[in-house]
gemmi code that builds the backbone of each chain (N, CA, C; Angstrom):
import gemmi

chains = {
    "A": [
        ("MET", (4.719, -25.959, 32.588), (5.075, -25.610, 34.055), (6.767, -26.827, 34.164)),
        ("CYS", (7.760, -26.475, 34.612), (8.806, -27.605, 34.836), (8.569, -28.307, 36.050)),
        ("GLY", (9.554, -29.347, 36.267), (9.298, -30.021, 36.952), (10.369, -29.343, 38.028)),
        ("VAL", (10.923, -29.809, 39.442), (11.492, -29.377, 40.185), (12.906, -28.561, 40.075)),
        ("THR", (12.834, -28.059, 40.595), (14.213, -27.262, 40.508), (14.733, -26.883, 41.738)),
        ("LEU", (15.832, -26.227, 42.014), (16.564, -25.649, 43.310), (17.048, -24.357, 43.332)),
        ("ASP", (17.391, -23.886, 41.985), (17.333, -22.672, 42.472), (16.687, -21.461, 40.590)),
        ("GLY", (16.631, -20.202, 41.126), (15.823, -19.823, 40.184), (16.384, -19.534, 38.349)),
        ("SER", (17.631, -19.449, 38.323), (18.209, -19.373, 37.439), (17.920, -20.691, 36.441)),
        ("ILE", (17.918, -21.515, 37.385), (17.402, -23.308, 36.849), (16.231, -23.112, 36.170)),
        ("VAL", (15.320, -22.426, 36.609), (13.923, -22.503, 36.427), (13.980, -21.242, 35.616)),
        ("ARG", (14.189, -20.803, 34.828), (14.623, -19.610, 34.012), (14.833, -20.002, 32.414)),
        ("SER", (16.147, -20.990, 32.922), (17.190, -21.578, 31.833), (16.119, -22.772, 31.101)),
        ("TYR", (15.641, -23.373, 32.465), (14.932, -24.906, 31.885), (13.618, -23.756, 31.135)),
        ("LEU", (12.815, -22.907, 31.570), (11.551, -22.596, 30.707), (12.004, -22.065, 29.236)),
        ("GLY", (13.161, -21.461, 29.564), (13.598, -20.663, 28.027), (13.793, -21.674, 26.748)),
        ("ALA", (14.300, -23.043, 27.523), (14.299, -24.212, 26.505), (13.164, -24.976, 26.292)),
        ("TYR", (12.187, -24.939, 27.310), (10.958, -25.531, 26.780), (10.271, -24.986, 25.751)),
        ("PRO", (9.684, -26.078, 24.833), (9.292, -25.623, 23.573), (7.494, -25.417, 23.988)),
        ("MET", (7.109, -24.289, 23.144), (5.306, -24.484, 23.375), (4.573, -24.393, 22.343)),
        ("ARG", (3.455, -24.914, 21.628), (3.208, -24.988, 20.891), (2.140, -24.171, 20.447)),
        ("VAL", (1.906, -23.655, 19.165), (1.295, -22.581, 18.607), (0.330, -23.131, 17.356)),
        ("ARG", (-1.074, -22.362, 17.492), (-1.354, -22.657, 15.998), (-1.496, -21.565, 15.381)),
        ("VAL", (-1.446, -22.096, 14.245), (-0.934, -21.308, 12.747), (-2.203, -21.355, 11.779)),
        ("LEU", (-2.727, -20.195, 11.488), (-3.849, -20.344, 10.650), (-3.332, -19.778, 9.190)),
        ("PHE", (-3.829, -20.127, 8.290), (-3.383, -19.081, 7.036), (-4.344, -18.886, 6.200)),
        ("PHE", (-5.435, -17.684, 6.040), (-6.410, -17.483, 4.943), (-6.523, -17.054, 3.531)),
        ("ALA", (-7.197, -17.265, 2.842), (-7.631, -16.810, 1.346), (-6.152, -17.057, 0.523)),
        ("LEU", (-5.833, -16.060, 0.106), (-4.319, -16.561, -0.501), (-3.055, -16.849, -0.082)),
        ("TYR", (-3.068, -16.791, 1.078), (-1.879, -17.539, 2.042), (-2.494, -18.929, 1.980)),
        ("ARG", (-3.487, -19.300, 2.476), (-3.649, -20.713, 2.317), (-3.245, -21.181, 1.039)),
        ("ASP", (-4.145, -20.932, 0.241), (-3.777, -21.475, -1.039), (-1.899, -21.359, -1.816)),
        ("LEU", (-1.193, -20.510, -1.111), (0.405, -20.599, -1.699), (0.275, -21.590, -0.773)),
        ("VAL", (0.391, -21.482, 0.596), (0.984, -22.712, 1.503), (0.543, -24.059, 1.346)),
        ("GLY", (-1.052, -24.335, 1.226), (-0.978, -25.512, 0.883), (-1.915, -26.320, 1.832)),
        ("THR", (-2.083, -25.248, 3.354), (-3.079, -25.691, 4.173), (-3.503, -24.690, 5.059)),
        ("GLY", (-4.574, -25.230, 5.692), (-5.286, -23.661, 6.834), (-4.380, -23.483, 8.256)),
        ("GLU", (-4.140, -24.260, 8.087), (-3.850, -24.730, 9.648), (-2.443, -25.489, 10.021)),
        ("LEU", (-1.537, -25.094, 10.500), (-0.199, -26.162, 11.283), (-0.331, -25.950, 12.660)),
        ("GLU", (0.217, -26.782, 13.725), (0.797, -26.407, 14.713), (2.417, -26.690, 14.944)),
        ("LEU", (2.972, -25.643, 15.694), (4.006, -25.331, 15.065), (4.752, -25.588, 16.798)),
        ("GLU", (5.955, -26.003, 17.191), (6.278, -25.671, 18.470), (7.960, -25.031, 18.259)),
        ("LEU", (7.501, -23.672, 19.031), (9.115, -23.205, 18.973), (9.459, -22.660, 20.625)),
        ("PRO", (10.717, -21.957, 20.928), (11.487, -22.087, 22.179), (10.205, -20.934, 22.948)),
        ("ALA", (10.087, -21.478, 24.154), (9.195, -20.742, 24.876), (9.781, -18.820, 24.662)),
        ("GLY", (8.464, -18.150, 24.908), (8.920, -16.276, 24.495), (9.468, -15.977, 23.182)),
        ("ALA", (9.717, -17.072, 22.233), (9.640, -16.650, 20.820), (8.442, -15.396, 20.375)),
        ("THR", (8.970, -14.737, 19.311), (8.178, -12.985, 19.270), (7.047, -14.141, 18.057)),
        ("ALA", (6.343, -13.290, 17.782), (5.479, -13.664, 16.381), (6.238, -13.492, 15.521)),
        ("GLY", (7.344, -12.494, 15.552), (8.175, -12.040, 13.823), (9.198, -13.457, 13.843)),
        ("ALA", (9.350, -14.001, 15.242), (10.652, -15.264, 15.094), (9.244, -16.715, 13.915)),
        ("LEU", (8.435, -16.388, 14.975), (7.347, -17.599, 14.531), (7.527, -17.045, 12.802)),
        ("VAL", (7.097, -16.126, 11.875), (6.801, -16.018, 10.858), (8.397, -16.207, 9.951)),
        ("ARG", (9.160, -15.939, 10.609), (11.020, -16.517, 9.973), (10.682, -18.240, 9.747)),
        ("VAL", (10.168, -18.749, 10.602), (10.244, -20.189, 11.367), (9.295, -20.719, 10.647)),
        ("VAL", (8.286, -20.039, 9.670), (7.302, -20.463, 8.701), (8.053, -20.552, 7.530)),
        ("ARG", (8.271, -19.257, 7.337), (9.051, -18.907, 5.534), (10.241, -19.978, 4.966)),
        ("GLU", (11.166, -20.645, 6.190), (11.683, -21.170, 6.565), (11.721, -22.868, 5.915)),
        ("ARG", (10.219, -23.088, 5.689), (9.654, -24.202, 5.495), (10.503, -24.037, 3.704)),
        ("GLY", (10.408, -23.139, 3.057), (10.485, -23.006, 1.892), (9.099, -23.139, 1.028)),
        ("GLY", (8.857, -23.281, -0.309), (8.134, -23.436, -1.527), (7.077, -22.538, -1.069)),
        ("GLY", (5.859, -23.103, -1.131), (4.585, -21.724, -0.641), (4.982, -21.216, 0.319)),
        ("PHE", (5.521, -21.707, 1.441), (5.916, -20.837, 2.871), (6.640, -19.500, 2.434)),
        ("ALA", (7.341, -19.636, 1.534), (8.763, -18.714, 1.569), (7.871, -17.837, 0.678)),
        ("ARG", (7.079, -17.943, -0.107), (6.421, -17.307, -0.728), (5.477, -15.889, 0.335)),
        ("ILE", (5.369, -16.186, 1.280), (4.642, -15.415, 2.328), (5.561, -14.348, 2.392)),
        ("PRO", (4.786, -12.782, 2.267), (5.778, -11.729, 2.473), (6.817, -11.524, 4.009)),
        ("PRO", (7.625, -10.910, 4.353), (8.676, -11.480, 5.610), (7.988, -10.464, 6.551)),
        ("ASP", (6.714, -10.079, 5.947), (6.074, -8.699, 7.195), (4.608, -8.541, 6.826)),
        ("PRO", (3.879, -10.039, 6.638), (2.411, -10.055, 6.894), (2.031, -9.703, 8.238)),
        ("VAL", (0.296, -9.576, 8.005), (-0.072, -8.946, 8.924), (-0.767, -10.331, 9.735)),
        ("LEU", (-0.450, -9.657, 11.196), (-0.829, -11.052, 12.140), (-1.685, -10.523, 12.926)),
        ("ALA", (-2.549, -11.852, 13.260), (-3.283, -11.592, 14.564), (-2.872, -12.940, 15.450)),
        ("VAL", (-3.180, -11.869, 17.227), (-2.426, -13.275, 17.821), (-3.868, -13.089, 18.600)),
        ("ASN", (-4.562, -14.254, 19.112), (-5.789, -14.782, 19.428), (-6.562, -13.620, 19.146)),
        ("HIS", (-6.893, -13.396, 17.448), (-8.371, -12.588, 17.174), (-7.774, -11.334, 17.189)),
        ("GLU", (-6.688, -11.209, 17.554), (-6.269, -9.148, 17.343), (-5.416, -8.836, 16.404)),
        ("TYR", (-5.386, -8.010, 16.124), (-3.929, -7.460, 15.299), (-2.690, -7.498, 16.278)),
        ("ALA", (-1.608, -8.218, 15.811), (-0.920, -7.968, 16.456), (1.122, -7.650, 15.823)),
        ("SER", (1.696, -6.818, 16.992), (2.661, -6.664, 16.043), (4.223, -7.736, 16.131)),
        ("PRO", (4.454, -7.983, 14.848), (5.920, -8.792, 14.982), (6.967, -8.874, 16.625)),
        ("ALA", (6.970, -7.733, 17.206), (7.058, -7.783, 18.357), (6.812, -8.870, 19.156)),
        ("VAL", (5.356, -8.865, 19.529), (4.786, -9.614, 20.611), (5.415, -11.035, 20.847)),
        ("ALA", (5.409, -11.493, 22.047), (6.130, -12.623, 22.708), (4.944, -13.426, 22.938)),
        ("LEU", (5.178, -14.789, 22.240), (3.831, -15.495, 22.558), (3.693, -16.609, 23.018)),
        ("ARG", (2.574, -17.274, 23.677), (2.760, -17.915, 24.699), (2.236, -19.421, 24.508)),
        ("ASP", (1.950, -20.652, 25.224), (1.838, -21.837, 24.799), (0.431, -21.942, 24.257)),
        ("GLY", (-0.145, -21.944, 23.290), (-1.581, -22.889, 23.552), (-2.036, -21.355, 22.057)),
        ("ASP", (-1.374, -19.882, 21.968), (-1.823, -19.144, 20.975), (-2.097, -19.383, 19.568)),
        ("GLU", (-3.133, -18.591, 19.316), (-2.998, -18.955, 18.120), (-3.347, -18.119, 16.878)),
        ("VAL", (-2.213, -17.595, 15.951), (-1.708, -16.849, 15.196), (-2.021, -17.160, 13.396)),
        ("ALA", (-2.375, -15.607, 13.388), (-3.141, -16.089, 12.383), (-2.165, -14.763, 11.193)),
        ("PHE", (-1.851, -15.565, 9.610), (-1.521, -14.700, 8.555), (-2.696, -14.496, 8.133)),
        ("LEU", (-2.891, -12.759, 7.897), (-3.567, -12.049, 7.609), (-3.167, -11.345, 5.914)),
        ("PRO", (-3.971, -12.069, 4.764), (-3.548, -11.146, 3.138), (-4.178, -10.060, 3.393)),
        ("PRO", (-4.013, -8.789, 2.766), (-4.440, -7.497, 2.792), (-6.086, -8.065, 2.664)),
        ("VAL", (-6.969, -7.099, 3.214), (-8.427, -7.536, 3.289), (-9.232, -6.927, 1.985)),
        ("ALA", (-10.383, -7.737, 2.275), (-10.828, -7.298, 1.115), (-12.440, -7.100, 1.293)),
        ("GLY", (-12.841, -7.263, 2.872), (-14.263, -7.370, 2.808), (-15.278, -5.681, 2.313)),
        ("GLY", (-16.714, -5.729, 2.843), (-17.451, -5.081, 2.425), (-17.680, -5.081, 1.038)),
    ],
    "B": [
        ("MET", (-26.552, -1.932, 19.495), (-25.957, -2.537, 18.954), (-25.885, -3.828, 18.276)),
        ("TRP", (-25.518, -3.934, 17.356), (-26.118, -5.435, 16.643), (-25.343, -5.958, 15.678)),
        ("SER", (-24.249, -6.607, 15.476), (-23.283, -6.827, 13.959), (-23.039, -8.476, 14.340)),
        ("ARG", (-23.321, -9.148, 13.309), (-22.894, -10.295, 12.867), (-22.040, -10.743, 11.472)),
        ("VAL", (-21.439, -11.901, 11.276), (-21.106, -12.466, 10.330), (-22.054, -13.831, 10.048)),
        ("THR", (-22.173, -13.853, 8.807), (-23.413, -14.935, 8.452), (-23.290, -15.336, 7.101)),
        ("THR", (-23.660, -16.552, 7.145), (-23.602, -17.619, 5.791), (-24.943, -17.127, 5.347)),
        ("HIS", (-26.003, -16.508, 5.685), (-27.239, -16.989, 5.079), (-27.506, -15.574, 4.241)),
        ("PRO", (-28.266, -15.252, 3.573), (-28.425, -14.252, 2.692), (-29.165, -12.874, 3.384)),
        ("ILE", (-29.064, -12.220, 3.037), (-28.809, -10.998, 4.347), (-30.411, -10.243, 4.144)),
        ("ASP", (-31.152, -10.196, 5.073), (-32.845, -9.416, 5.143), (-32.556, -7.784, 5.438)),
        ("PRO", (-32.969, -7.246, 4.413), (-32.427, -6.036, 4.553), (-33.626, -4.997, 5.711)),
        ("ALA", (-35.247, -5.712, 5.619), (-35.434, -5.685, 6.282), (-35.496, -5.667, 8.278)),
        ("ALA", (-34.843, -7.271, 8.242), (-34.230, -7.582, 9.839), (-33.149, -6.673, 9.852)),
        ("VAL", (-32.246, -6.203, 8.939), (-31.064, -5.706, 9.602), (-31.979, -4.545, 10.135)),
        ("LEU", (-33.257, -3.600, 9.781), (-33.202, -2.255, 9.540), (-34.350, -1.916, 11.361)),
        ("ALA", (-34.717, -3.363, 11.202), (-35.644, -4.016, 12.560), (-35.003, -3.736, 13.578)),
        ("GLU", (-33.689, -3.436, 13.561), (-32.955, -3.613, 14.582), (-32.421, -1.887, 14.973)),
        ("VAL", (-32.629, -1.191, 14.417), (-32.762, 0.036, 14.569), (-33.840, 1.066, 14.644)),
        ("GLY", (-33.666, 2.435, 14.701), (-34.816, 2.773, 14.954), (-35.571, 3.276, 16.326)),
        ("ALA", (-36.113, 4.470, 16.720), (-36.631, 4.688, 18.237), (-37.815, 5.815, 17.695)),
        ("ALA", (-39.093, 6.121, 18.729), (-39.564, 6.963, 18.562), (-38.723, 8.835, 18.400)),
        ("ALA", (-37.431, 9.091, 19.068), (-36.666, 9.594, 19.207), (-35.877, 9.811, 17.709)),
        ("ASP", (-36.024, 9.353, 16.773), (-35.000, 9.548, 15.855), (-35.741, 9.620, 14.428)),
        ("GLY", (-35.347, 11.003, 13.944), (-36.049, 11.222, 12.722), (-35.455, 11.655, 11.205)),
        ("ALA", (-33.918, 10.161, 11.626), (-33.032, 9.613, 10.252), (-33.032, 7.610, 10.417)),
        ("VAL", (-33.670, 7.093, 9.228), (-33.452, 6.154, 9.589), (-32.377, 5.587, 8.299)),
        ("LEU", (-31.356, 4.954, 7.965), (-30.684, 4.981, 7.084), (-30.309, 3.502, 7.014)),
        ("LEU", (-30.264, 2.700, 5.545), (-29.948, 1.711, 5.347), (-29.021, 1.544, 4.402)),
        ("PHE", (-27.373, 1.137, 4.284), (-26.952, 1.027, 3.380), (-26.798, -0.502, 3.169)),
        ("LEU", (-26.459, -1.183, 1.781), (-26.206, -2.373, 1.087), (-24.915, -2.333, 0.547)),
        ("GLY", (-23.842, -3.120, 0.930), (-22.891, -3.559, -0.196), (-23.419, -4.414, -1.125)),
        ("THR", (-23.412, -4.441, -2.534), (-23.665, -5.609, -3.675), (-23.226, -6.061, -4.555)),
        ("VAL", (-22.781, -7.156, -4.854), (-21.823, -7.944, -5.559), (-21.775, -7.198, -7.419)),
        ("ARG", (-21.241, -6.463, -7.565), (-21.462, -6.158, -8.913), (-21.294, -7.424, -10.058)),
        ("ASP", (-21.797, -6.598, -11.398), (-21.656, -7.833, -12.442), (-20.376, -7.822, -13.348)),
        ("HIS", (-19.138, -6.872, -12.877), (-17.995, -6.617, -13.168), (-17.057, -5.842, -12.767)),
        ("ASN", (-15.710, -6.144, -12.642), (-14.551, -5.186, -12.087), (-13.467, -4.962, -12.963)),
        ("ASP", (-12.972, -4.117, -12.827), (-11.247, -4.069, -14.080), (-12.173, -4.314, -15.516)),
        ("GLY", (-13.310, -3.954, -15.463), (-13.542, -4.633, -17.409), (-13.700, -5.750, -17.524)),
        ("ARG", (-13.810, -6.921, -16.695), (-14.006, -8.013, -16.594), (-15.273, -8.458, -16.070)),
        ("PRO", (-16.229, -9.235, -16.861), (-17.619, -9.681, -16.538), (-17.692, -10.698, -15.098)),
        ("VAL", (-18.058, -10.449, -13.686), (-18.181, -11.324, -12.987), (-19.447, -11.998, -12.729)),
        ("SER", (-19.314, -13.180, -12.622), (-20.206, -14.211, -12.587), (-21.017, -14.521, -10.784)),
        ("GLY", (-19.735, -14.081, -10.148), (-19.945, -14.170, -8.653), (-19.039, -13.935, -7.985)),
        ("VAL", (-19.344, -13.765, -5.980), (-18.046, -13.955, -5.832), (-18.060, -14.629, -4.588)),
        ("ARG", (-16.918, -15.283, -3.874), (-16.789, -15.548, -1.845), (-16.095, -15.275, -1.683)),
        ("TYR", (-16.669, -14.882, -0.556), (-16.148, -14.306, 0.572), (-15.706, -15.449, 1.855)),
        ("GLU", (-14.588, -14.969, 2.400), (-13.592, -15.645, 3.720), (-13.621, -15.080, 4.494)),
        ("ALA", (-13.754, -15.526, 5.768), (-13.253, -14.742, 6.972), (-12.564, -15.123, 7.587)),
        ("TYR", (-12.038, -14.988, 8.857), (-11.532, -15.288, 10.003), (-12.679, -15.196, 10.475)),
        ("VAL", (-13.493, -15.716, 10.790), (-15.004, -15.706, 11.521), (-15.087, -15.429, 12.825)),
        ("GLU", (-14.176, -15.799, 13.976), (-14.421, -15.389, 15.456), (-13.542, -13.839, 15.610)),
        ("MET", (-12.635, -13.480, 14.658), (-11.597, -12.112, 14.904), (-12.671, -11.439, 14.120)),
        ("ALA", (-13.795, -11.966, 13.002), (-14.088, -10.392, 12.081), (-15.526, -10.285, 13.350)),
        ("GLU", (-15.959, -11.354, 13.605), (-17.003, -11.087, 14.320), (-16.596, -9.928, 15.460)),
        ("ARG", (-15.332, -10.293, 16.176), (-15.095, -9.171, 17.349), (-14.784, -7.763, 16.670)),
        ("VAL", (-13.544, -7.729, 15.285), (-13.682, -6.772, 15.307), (-14.931, -5.572, 14.038)),
        ("LEU", (-15.762, -6.668, 13.758), (-17.196, -5.836, 13.551), (-17.946, -5.363, 14.567)),
        ("SER", (-17.574, -6.176, 15.726), (-18.789, -5.486, 17.145), (-17.781, -4.060, 17.104)),
        ("GLU", (-16.512, -4.321, 17.251), (-15.413, -3.298, 17.854), (-15.964, -1.433, 17.340)),
        ("ILE", (-16.168, -2.255, 15.285), (-16.681, -1.000, 14.933), (-17.785, -0.390, 14.987)),
        ("ALA", (-18.889, -1.296, 15.309), (-20.190, -0.989, 15.868), (-20.135, -0.188, 16.788)),
        ("ARG", (-19.245, -0.082, 17.744), (-19.114, 0.254, 19.234), (-18.752, 1.808, 18.913)),
        ("GLU", (-17.519, 1.810, 18.346), (-16.748, 2.984, 17.356), (-17.844, 3.942, 16.828)),
        ("ALA", (-18.773, 3.160, 15.669), (-19.633, 4.549, 15.438), (-20.415, 4.924, 16.378)),
        ("ALA", (-20.840, 3.979, 17.425), (-21.992, 4.533, 18.524), (-21.537, 5.430, 19.284)),
        ("GLU", (-20.266, 5.546, 19.269), (-19.424, 6.375, 20.414), (-19.649, 7.318, 19.268)),
        ("ARG", (-19.312, 7.648, 18.558), (-19.092, 8.895, 17.221), (-20.413, 9.357, 17.275)),
        ("LEU", (-21.701, 8.312, 16.868), (-22.895, 9.173, 16.888), (-23.923, 9.382, 18.116)),
        ("GLY", (-23.552, 9.001, 19.127), (-24.007, 9.139, 20.662), (-25.257, 8.051, 20.999)),
        ("THR", (-25.205, 7.296, 19.955), (-26.400, 6.367, 20.078), (-25.817, 4.842, 19.749)),
        ("ASP", (-26.863, 3.911, 20.364), (-26.524, 2.767, 20.012), (-27.346, 2.083, 18.822)),
        ("ARG", (-28.208, 3.048, 18.062), (-29.019, 2.192, 17.085), (-28.031, 2.000, 16.007)),
        ("ILE", (-27.291, 1.290, 15.843), (-26.274, 0.448, 14.803), (-26.519, -0.566, 14.368)),
        ("ALA", (-26.642, -1.283, 13.466), (-26.697, -2.711, 13.113), (-25.988, -2.770, 11.529)),
        ("VAL", (-25.504, -3.957, 12.135), (-24.106, -4.369, 10.648), (-24.246, -5.555, 10.561)),
        ("VAL", (-23.836, -6.367, 8.925), (-23.950, -7.661, 9.397), (-22.933, -7.952, 7.700)),
        ("HIS", (-21.949, -8.583, 7.911), (-21.493, -9.648, 6.712), (-21.810, -10.673, 6.179)),
        ("ARG", (-21.679, -10.993, 5.005), (-22.064, -12.292, 4.525), (-20.959, -12.654, 3.894)),
        ("ILE", (-20.880, -14.236, 3.993), (-19.630, -15.098, 3.607), (-20.497, -16.153, 2.824)),
        ("GLY", (-19.495, -16.449, 2.188), (-19.834, -17.530, 1.269), (-19.645, -17.545, -0.296)),
        ("GLU", (-20.589, -18.328, -0.937), (-20.691, -17.757, -2.097), (-22.306, -16.816, -2.433)),
        ("LEU", (-21.747, -15.860, -3.145), (-22.780, -14.801, -3.275), (-23.007, -14.563, -4.834)),
        ("ALA", (-24.130, -14.666, -5.659), (-24.128, -14.218, -6.594), (-24.379, -13.013, -7.016)),
        ("VAL", (-24.602, -12.588, -8.346), (-24.193, -10.744, -8.910), (-25.610, -10.466, -8.242)),
        ("GLY", (-25.508, -9.113, -7.423), (-27.037, -8.773, -7.147), (-27.094, -8.560, -5.553)),
        ("GLU", (-26.389, -9.846, -5.178), (-26.417, -9.909, -3.613), (-25.886, -9.230, -2.810)),
        ("ALA", (-26.268, -8.799, -1.507), (-25.590, -8.032, -0.903), (-24.753, -8.497, 0.045)),
        ("SER", (-23.477, -8.177, 0.205), (-22.383, -8.959, 1.140), (-22.529, -8.115, 2.583)),
        ("VAL", (-22.912, -6.896, 2.170), (-23.076, -5.846, 3.619), (-24.102, -5.626, 3.948)),
        ("ALA", (-24.696, -5.633, 5.331), (-25.314, -4.259, 5.336), (-25.948, -3.279, 6.633)),
        ("ILE", (-25.691, -2.039, 6.829), (-25.262, -1.409, 7.630), (-26.804, -0.303, 7.960)),
        ("ALA", (-27.525, -0.538, 9.114), (-28.527, 0.246, 9.687), (-28.206, 1.310, 10.141)),
        ("VAL", (-28.668, 2.341, 10.344), (-28.343, 3.858, 11.296), (-29.792, 4.210, 11.300)),
        ("SER", (-29.909, 5.241, 12.967), (-31.236, 5.431, 12.909), (-30.031, 6.637, 14.499)),
        ("SER", (-31.037, 7.741, 13.901), (-30.041, 8.990, 14.728), (-31.492, 10.019, 14.769)),
        ("PRO", (-31.220, 10.861, 16.033), (-32.523, 12.178, 15.537), (-32.629, 12.902, 14.576)),
        ("HIS", (-31.082, 13.178, 13.870), (-31.284, 13.791, 12.884), (-30.136, 13.179, 11.793)),
        ("ARG", (-29.976, 13.586, 10.833), (-29.386, 12.915, 9.562), (-28.151, 12.996, 9.458)),
        ("ALA", (-27.614, 14.068, 9.778), (-26.005, 13.848, 9.612), (-25.067, 12.934, 10.131)),
        ("GLU", (-25.336, 12.629, 11.572), (-25.267, 11.654, 12.787), (-25.243, 9.855, 12.271)),
        ("ALA", (-26.450, 10.312, 11.008), (-26.655, 8.728, 10.805), (-26.130, 8.459, 9.336)),
        ("PHE", (-25.546, 9.941, 9.002), (-24.707, 9.254, 7.501), (-23.357, 8.860, 8.220)),
        ("ASP", (-22.627, 9.785, 8.861), (-21.375, 9.551, 9.472), (-21.368, 8.532, 9.694)),
        ("ALA", (-22.156, 8.161, 10.482), (-21.824, 6.702, 11.324), (-22.048, 5.582, 10.139)),
        ("CYS", (-22.789, 5.871, 9.518), (-23.077, 4.504, 8.478), (-21.448, 4.438, 7.328)),
        ("ARG", (-21.065, 5.802, 7.347), (-19.750, 5.851, 6.522), (-18.928, 4.617, 6.982)),
        ("TYR", (-18.612, 5.526, 8.461), (-17.612, 4.819, 9.468), (-17.806, 3.465, 9.302)),
        ("VAL", (-18.621, 3.234, 9.303), (-18.803, 1.687, 9.237), (-18.345, 0.937, 8.341)),
        ("ILE", (-19.022, 1.228, 7.282), (-18.207, 0.784, 6.076), (-16.838, 0.996, 5.581)),
        ("GLU", (-16.457, 2.519, 5.626), (-14.763, 2.746, 5.576), (-14.222, 1.396, 6.392)),
        ("GLU", (-14.647, 1.357, 8.083), (-13.706, 0.670, 8.316), (-13.598, -0.748, 8.193)),
        ("ILE", (-14.834, -1.095, 7.655), (-14.666, -2.603, 7.071), (-13.901, -2.941, 6.252)),
        ("LYS", (-13.634, -2.145, 5.217), (-12.944, -2.126, 3.919), (-11.468, -1.961, 4.551)),
        ("ARG", (-11.328, -1.323, 5.722), (-9.962, -1.011, 6.487), (-9.824, -2.314, 6.773)),
        ("ARG", (-10.144, -2.967, 7.998), (-9.301, -4.024, 8.676), (-10.201, -5.030, 8.955)),
        ("LEU", (-11.552, -5.498, 8.661), (-12.232, -6.494, 8.974), (-11.730, -7.686, 7.948)),
        ("PRO", (-11.521, -8.551, 9.157), (-10.204, -9.976, 8.183), (-11.444, -10.585, 7.573)),
        ("VAL", (-11.600, -9.945, 6.059), (-12.805, -10.906, 5.114), (-11.844, -10.833, 3.807)),
        ("TRP", (-11.840, -11.582, 3.247), (-11.231, -11.700, 1.941), (-12.250, -12.485, 0.555)),
        ("LYS", (-11.921, -11.753, -0.934), (-12.939, -11.726, -1.510), (-12.483, -12.855, -2.765)),
        ("GLU", (-12.989, -13.690, -3.432), (-12.215, -14.279, -4.040), (-13.826, -14.187, -5.407)),
        ("GLU", (-13.248, -13.235, -6.596), (-13.890, -12.853, -7.711), (-13.922, -14.429, -8.893)),
        ("ARG", (-15.105, -14.597, -9.151), (-15.325, -15.647, -10.267), (-16.063, -15.052, -11.404)),
        ("TYR", (-15.328, -15.528, -12.322), (-15.757, -14.890, -13.538), (-16.344, -15.536, -15.058)),
        ("ALA", (-16.666, -14.456, -15.639), (-17.802, -15.759, -16.515), (-17.077, -16.694, -17.419)),
        ("GLU", (-15.755, -16.610, -17.482), (-14.925, -17.352, -18.309), (-14.679, -18.578, -17.814)),
        ("GLY", (-14.969, -18.613, -16.129), (-14.506, -19.687, -15.559), (-13.268, -19.120, -14.473)),
        ("ALA", (-12.485, -18.474, -14.619), (-11.460, -18.056, -13.916), (-11.788, -17.497, -12.556)),
        ("SER", (-10.820, -17.364, -11.870), (-11.551, -16.405, -10.227), (-9.733, -16.063, -9.757)),
        ("ARG", (-9.738, -15.111, -8.724), (-8.674, -14.731, -7.776), (-9.189, -13.974, -7.204)),
        ("TRP", (-8.565, -14.018, -6.107), (-8.249, -13.272, -4.607), (-8.441, -11.542, -5.141)),
        ("LEU", (-8.980, -10.553, -4.660), (-8.996, -9.552, -4.746), (-7.801, -8.542, -4.165)),
        ("GLU", (-7.028, -7.861, -4.595), (-5.949, -7.456, -3.805), (-6.589, -6.651, -2.877)),
        ("GLY", (-6.446, -6.376, -1.817), (-6.822, -5.846, -1.045), (-6.012, -4.647, -0.280)),
        ("GLN", (-6.169, -3.675, 1.220), (-6.034, -3.036, 1.755), (-5.278, -3.855, 2.911)),
        ("VAL", (-4.074, -3.087, 3.357), (-3.187, -3.560, 4.105), (-3.630, -2.790, 5.484)),
        ("PRO", (-4.838, -3.979, 6.579), (-5.003, -2.772, 8.553), (-3.796, -2.058, 8.436)),
        ("GLN", (-3.801, -1.282, 8.819), (-2.505, -0.430, 10.017), (-2.845, -0.771, 11.168)),
        ("ILE", (-2.588, -1.078, 12.480), (-2.989, -1.764, 13.487), (-1.885, -0.472, 14.410)),
        ("PRO", (-3.381, 0.237, 14.588), (-3.096, 1.742, 15.640), (-2.541, 1.178, 16.681)),
        ("GLU", (-3.284, 0.062, 17.414), (-2.159, -0.363, 19.074), (-2.055, -1.603, 18.984)),
        ("VAL", (-0.811, -2.097, 19.449), (-0.455, -3.661, 19.669), (-1.006, -3.881, 20.838)),
        ("ALA", (-1.254, -4.880, 20.917), (-1.806, -5.874, 22.165), (-0.665, -6.168, 22.512)),
        ("GLY", (-0.562, -6.146, 23.886), (0.581, -6.400, 25.155), (0.717, -7.843, 24.777)),
        ("GLY", (2.548, -8.389, 25.483), (2.494, -9.676, 24.965), (1.803, -10.544, 25.763)),
    ],
}
model = gemmi.Model(1)
for chain_id, residues in chains.items():
    chain = gemmi.Chain(chain_id)
    for i, (resn, *xyz) in enumerate(residues, 1):
        res = gemmi.Residue()
        res.name, res.seqid = resn, gemmi.SeqId(i, " ")
        for name, pos in zip(("N", "CA", "C"), xyz):
            atom = gemmi.Atom()
            atom.name, atom.element = name, gemmi.Element(name[0])
            atom.pos, atom.b_iso = gemmi.Position(*pos), 0.0
            res.add_atom(atom)
        chain.add_residue(res)
    model.add_chain(chain)
structure = gemmi.Structure()
structure.add_model(model)
structure.setup_entities()
């Protein structure tokens, strides 16, 4: 939440600029590519999961080797890149699965 | 219904003990085990990795869906993760029902859905020392969670 404001438009613009923090997880092949299993990232409020993918890939190196349309989970459920993220969300990058 | 993701060796008798009822005339146990070869290469073992919190949730969903198809809640499924040797069970599914057809259908449903969408990955270790992540399936997302 932001602090004191006088009118609704100011509330909205301030919230829109307010960063949120999300926890980003990488598994298996993707973890090997990027060299870590977990990151904390700040994004503008309301950013989508797809926007997060772009931010991650723009880090370059192994991050750029993640496909542009990876399977994603938000808070332990498969999610579309169009989903809007919220502060504190856990977003996982999931390589093709091979259980059984 | 009973579902688990575990790092411990699977005891098939314990999984079977989760199903079965006096009304049931069919009891089925499926074990998926580690093969000693893949694509012509000798395999010495495998390592399974999971997104554990999500895998537990998805496995439970799969069991529930199978129960809805079968019309009984007598379904037990466990997936093991970590290092497994050749011959060890990576997955066990037990189903019981009054008649065999429903039990076979439910068991088949559970293993196919595991392959399709359980967030688990498999790294094969080869006899000569190399290892690699197996190419998996891209889960198709039927419904997208709301924002």
